[in-house]
Each structure stands twice: as structure tokens, then as C-alpha cells.
N, C-alpha and C positions, 0 to 999 in steps of 0.2 A: 580490378587491381587487388592483388593479395601478396602477403609476404611468403617466404619460403615454406612456412609451416602450413600454408593452405588457408590461413584465416584472412579475412578481408582487411585492408588498410584503414578504411573508415566505413561506419555503418550508421544509418539514420536512427535517431533516438527511439522512435517508436517501434522500429523493427527489433532493436536490441532489447527493449523492455519486454517485448513479446517473446523473443527467443530465450531471455533469461527467466522467463516464467513469473514475472511480476504481475502480468495481466493476461487474461485468458484469450483475448483477441486484440488485434492491432487497433480496432476502432475503440476499445476501452483505453488502450494505452494512449491514443490520440486525444480522447476526451479528457483524461487525466492531465496531460501535458497543457492542453488548452485551458483548463480550469486553474492551472498554478499549482497543481499537487506534485509536480516533478520539477526540481530545480537542478541546473547544471552549473557547477562551481559557484553556487550561491545566487544565480540569476535565473529568472524565468526565461524560457526559451520556446522556439517554435518546434513543431513536430519533426520538420526536415533537418534539424540540427545534426550535423555529422559528429559523432563522438570518436575519441581514440583511447587507447589504452592509458590508464592513469587518471582519467577523468573522475571527479567526485560528483555524485548524484544524491540529492535528497529526495526521497520518495515517500509520500504520505498515502497510506491505504486505510481509510476509516480512521480510527483513533491511534493507529500504529504509524510512527515516522521512523524510516530507516535511512541511514547514511551509508552509502556503498562506494567502493572504488572499483572501477572496471579494470579487470585483469586480463580478459580476453574479448575479442569481437566475434559475433556470429550473427548471421542474418537468417539462420535456420533454427526452427524450434526442435529441440531434441528432447531426450529424457530429463528428468528432475535432477538426476545425479550429475549429468553433463552440464546442465544449466547453472548449478551451483558453482562450477569451475569458472564461469564467466566473470564473477564478481567476489568481492570480499567486504563483508560488513565491518565497519570500524568498531573498535573496543568500546568507544564512548557511546555509540549507537546501541550496542548490545546491552550495556549497563543501564542506559535510559529506558530501553524497552522493558527489561526485567524489573526496574523499579516501578514503572507504570502498571505492569502486570500485578505486582504485589499489592500496589495501592487499590487497584480495582478489586482484587480478591478480598482485601481487608474491608473495603467498603460494601462488599456484597452481603456481609453479615449484618450490616446496619439497616438494610431494607426490611420493612414490615410487611410480611406476606400473610394474607388472611388465611385462616385454616380451612375455609371452604368457599366455594363460589356463592355469590348472593342468590338468595331465592327470588321467584318472580315478584313477590311482594316487595322484597328489599330493593330489586332492581327498579321497579316502578317509583319507589320512594326516592331513590338516588337521582332518577330522571327529573321527578318534580322539583327536587331540591336544586339541581343544576339550573333548570329552566327558571326557577324563582330568583336565583342569583344574577341571572343575565338581564 
């Protein structure tokens, strides 16, 4: 079943996530859905859930969480420029991601990095110290 423009009327969630290039393979999309990293209209769903245009998805990839609205359906994986036409990220989601990126960038300067790697003697002393602590 497809509409006059050639797009399917409904598509499985895992296929759409793969076609929209959120995940490299369908099995990775399935694993993310099963582990609760993808929510459909605020609810956990199964892999076989059929989505339609206008659905709201929350997708968490690592520390990044995106909220997208489905604009088109596709069961075929195409180029990245075409995949971006399948969804639209909400303004709130974009602002939240940018704020998180700024916070990570600001916190990066707070980390204390040693000037050089420890020597063999220093490494042995570190191992002894850690073993003593346990």
C-alpha cells in the first residue's frame, strides 16, 4: 500500500529508523528499540510498530537525545540528504542538544591531563598503590 506520491502508507519503526540513517543497520535499530532508547509518542514500543506521518519519536544515541517528527515514510535507505527529508527535529530538541554540547565543551577544560605518560617505574608504583588499596 502506498499513497499517490509513491511513499508507503505505514512502515515498521526499525525500517524507518534505518532508512532515516539514525542507525547503520536494522539490527542496531532493533536493539535500540528493545533496550528502550526509542520512544514513540512518549511510550516504549516494539520493533514491529507501524509509524505514520506526524508521529513524534524520542531517540537516544549515547548521550545525545533527539526528538523528531516524522515527515515522510520510506522503507528504503537512500543518501543522507534524502534521509534528512524524512524527519524534522523539534526546536526544543535542537536547543537542548546545543546546550549539552556547550556544557561538555566547558567541562572539558576542567579535566586535568598529565604532561606525559608515566614511566615504567611510575606505572609499577601506581599498580602497587592500587593493589594496596583493594
